[in-house]
N, C-alpha and C positions, 0 to 999 in steps of 0.2 A: 162608536167607537173602534178601531182596526188595527188588531196586533201585527203590526208591520215589520217585514223583514228582508235581507239582501235579495233571495227570490219572488218574481212578481205572483208565482203560483201561490206560494203559500201565503204572501199577504192579501192575496183573493182569500185566502181559505179561511182568513182570519178576520174577517169582517162578523160582527157579532150585533146579532139581530135578538126581538124581545122574546121569539124563540128557542131561541141559544141560553139566552140570560135564564130563562125555565128552568131549561132541562140543567145548569151549570145548578142552578140553589138546588133544584132535589137531585142533583148528585152530592153535595157537597152533606147537604139537610140526610142524604142518606147514609153516609159514610159516616157524620157522627154519630146519627142513633145506633149504629152496627157494634160500637165501640162501648166499652162495657163504661157504666155509670163514675168508677173511680178515674177513670183516665179520660174521662172526655173533658178535651178545653175548647177554648172561643177555637174559628180557624181564623188565623189572621190575612195578610193582606195579600201573600206569593200564594199562598190556598186557593182564594178567593180566582185572584188573577189564572191560575196552572187551569182553574175548572172551568173560567168561563173561553182562555184561548182551545183547551180542546171541544165543548162543546160547540166553538165556534166550526171548528174542524169538520165535527162528527157533523153539523146539516148540513154543510160544504157537500160534505162525499153522501148522506142522505140523499141530495139532490142530486152529484155525479150521477149516484146507482139508477136512479128515477128516469135519467135520462138515456143509458146504457141499456137496460133488462124492461122488462112490460110489470113491473111488481108494483101489486097495489100501495096505496098508502097505508094504510094500516096495517099491514105487512110490515111494513119498514117501522112504523112506529112499535110494531109489539117484539117485533126481532133481531133489529138495529138499537133506535133509542132508550125505551124501555130498560133494556140489558144494562148500558152505560148508565142510567140513571137511578138505577133501583142497586146497582151495583150486586146485580144477577150474576155475571162474566167476568170475572177476577180473569182474566186471559184477557178477554176483548180491552177490558178499558187498560190494560197495562201495554198491549200492545199501541194502542190509542195513544198513550204518552210518552210511548218508548217514538210514534214517530212524531209526535207535538213537538219532544224536546230535542229528536235529531234532524228533521228540514231535508231529507234525503231528494236531491233537485228530482233525479228516476224515479220519484212515490208513485207507487200504481195501486190502484181500489186491491187488486187482488193481492196484494202483502198483506193485506188483514184479511184473517182466515176466515173471523166470521163473513165476511163480505164476500170473500170470492166462494165458501157453503152458499152461501146466497142467490149470489151468481146461479153457480151450478146447478140447483135444486129448482131454479124459476126457467132455467134455460134448456134445462135438459141437457147438458152439456157432461156430465159424471157417466163416464161409464160405466154399464150393468155388467158386472163377474156374472159369466156361465155360469149355470150347476153345472157343469162338469167339470170346471176349473179342478184340480186336485195341487192342495199344498201338499209342496215338498219340505223338506227341513230346512234347505235356502232360506224359501221362502222365506219361511217364519222367524229365522235367523235377522231378515233384513227387516222385518216387521221390528224383532223386539230391536235392534241398531239403530230404527228407523226413531221406533216411541220414545228411547235414548235421548237420542240428541235432541228430539222435539223436547224433555222434561229438563235437559242439560238447558237449552237455549229458553224455557222461563224463570228454570231458578234466577238464569245471569241476569234478566230482566228483570225480573222480582229483587235481585241484589244492587242494583241500579236504582231504581226506586228508592230502595232503602234508602243506598247512599242521599241518595237529595236527599232526601227528608230531615235523614239525618245531622245534613251540612247544612239544610238552613234551619234547624235546630240549636245547632252552636253557634249561628252568625247572630241569630235572633238572643241567643243566652250571651253571649261576648259583648254586643253591644247595651242593652243592660246591666253586664258587668262597671264594661267602659261608661255609662250616664252615672249608673250610681258613683265611679271614683270621684267623674267630675264633678258631678253635685256633694260630695264631702270635700274635695280638694276648691272648691268654690266657699264651699261652709268655715272651712279652717281657716285660710287666706282672711275671710272678714275675721273670724274669731282673734286672731291674730293680728290682724289691723288695729280691730277697737283696743285688743288690751295693749300694745304698744304705744297707741298712738294719746293713750290714759291715763298708764304707768309709767313710762317709761320714759328718757329726755335723752338725746344724744351730744353729746358737748365733742366741739372739732379739739385734735390735742393743737393745743396754742401755750400760752407763756403761765406760768403755775397760778400771778395774779388773777388773769382774765378770765382762766375756769370755773375758782372757786368762787368767785364774783357770781358768774352762770351757776354754779352750786350752790351756792345762799338762796338763790332765787329760787330753784326748785326747791328746796328746803321748805320753803314759807308758805312756799304753794301745797307742800304736801299738810306742814300744821295749820294748812286755811280749811283743808279740804277736813280732816279728823272731828268725827262729832263732837269728843270733849278739849276743849281749849285745853287742859290742861296738860294734855297729852302731851309729854317731849320724845319727838323723831327721835331714834339709834339712828346712826350713820355705821355702817356696813360693807368696808372697802374689800375689795375682793381684787386680788392681783394674778394672774395666770401667766406665771411666767413658765411655762410646763415646757415651753419649745421658744427658748432667749434667738434662734435663730430668726423668730416673729417680727421680732418687736426691734429696733434700733436702739441705739446709746442712748440717744438723746430719751428718744420717747420711754426710757427703761426709768431716767432720769426723771424728769418732769412726773410717771409716774409714781416717783418712789416719794418725790418735793410731795406732790397731796396727798397719798396715801397718811404723810408723817401730818399736815394740818389738819387734815380733817380726824383725826386719831387724837388729837391733840386739844382738838375742841372743847372733848368731854369726856369725862370720865367712862359714861353707858361705850362709846363707839370702840371699835374692834374692826380686826381686820381679817383675811385670810391669805393665805401668803400659796400660792400651788409651785412646787420648788420645782426646779429646771429638772428634764423626765429624756430630753433629746441633745444630743450634741454629734456635730458632726466630726470632728477629733480628740484623740484617743483620751482619757484623763479630762474632754471638756466639760461633764456633767459635775465633774467635783469644782471645777476650777469658777465654773457661772451661779452654782448655790452659793459657793464662797462670799463670790466676788456680792451677788445680792443680799445674801447677808451681812454683811459687815456695813454696805452701804447705810441699810434700816439701822441697823446699832447704832451707826455716824449720829443719827437723828433720835436718838434717846428712845428707841421702842425698844420693845422684852418681847422676843419668843423663844420663849423657855418652853410652851404647852406645843403638841403635835398634833397632826388628825389629816387624816388620810381622807381620798376620795377612791371607793370603790367599783366597781364596775362589774355587772350580771356576767357579761359574752362577749368573745373580739366578734367583728364583726365580717370577720375573714378568716380561712386556714392561712393564711401568707400572712395578718395583721400578728408579730414579734413582738409587739408592743406590751408591756407590763401591764394589770389588770389593776394595777394600787397606784396611785399615783397619790405622794407625800407632801406634805405642806406644815406649815405654820399656823398658828395662831398670832395675832400680832395684837400687842397691847401697847399702853402705854403706861410713864413709868410710873405712876398710880394708877393701879386699878381695884377697886372695888371689892373684897371680900366673896360679895351677895351675889358677882356678874353670874359667877358661873352655878 
């Protein structure tokens, strides 16, 4: 496998070998064992890919280092590869991760401090300070500032690595939440579909006699499903006229006729009316309510009892609708006393 990039140099450095994969496994295992038992989690795919990419680059850098300097293989293994595998040099691990992430076109071996120190050590290029050198206050201050700058750079790299890990954790948690929501939505949709197909019957707004015939068929189907054959099916009619603008006048007349026919079929049948609560014109609610009540009373229905539908809270702060919807209980002209 090769981690391909837009740069030919970095594509060549991203070739995965058996040796690099072994180093990546050792690095991931060492990182896992260094954590406390309570915070250890199984490495995900992103961590394995990051470790294998870094290991491939590390092996490529080790090969380039051998070609540049006459350094023995065991020295490179002990001073360069093993510190990364065992996580013994956090600064080197962070520098390598930063180099792999940024993929600078002008990257050099000496950009990594550990490799630069190895080159200086084995090629004797590091100048030796004379014993007669006198440290002045300016030199000490410069060294202190240089040390502070290095510490700041180290902290910046540490924060970048931490932010990258936190971003991966957030993305993983978001994907888990999204997957759970999708599964819940699919399960809820399946449950609602099964319930509606087995318990609900939708009838089109047609003539009153046609709708009554279809309702009679649905009532007989419900009676056939009852365990006790002597069980009487009670019909409860719900008239939702809280928003008169959503129902045409013909639809209101048809619903009123259907409610009258169904309630007059049996003394046990009742109806529930949600009175109008919305109107576009002033005094429109009162007029709509009086019109609906008069229409039902003209059909020999009794509307003496009241009821209310109470909501717990509003959906939005700008919602000014009432939390109490008033309604009427619709009865036939002869209602049994034990019905309530």
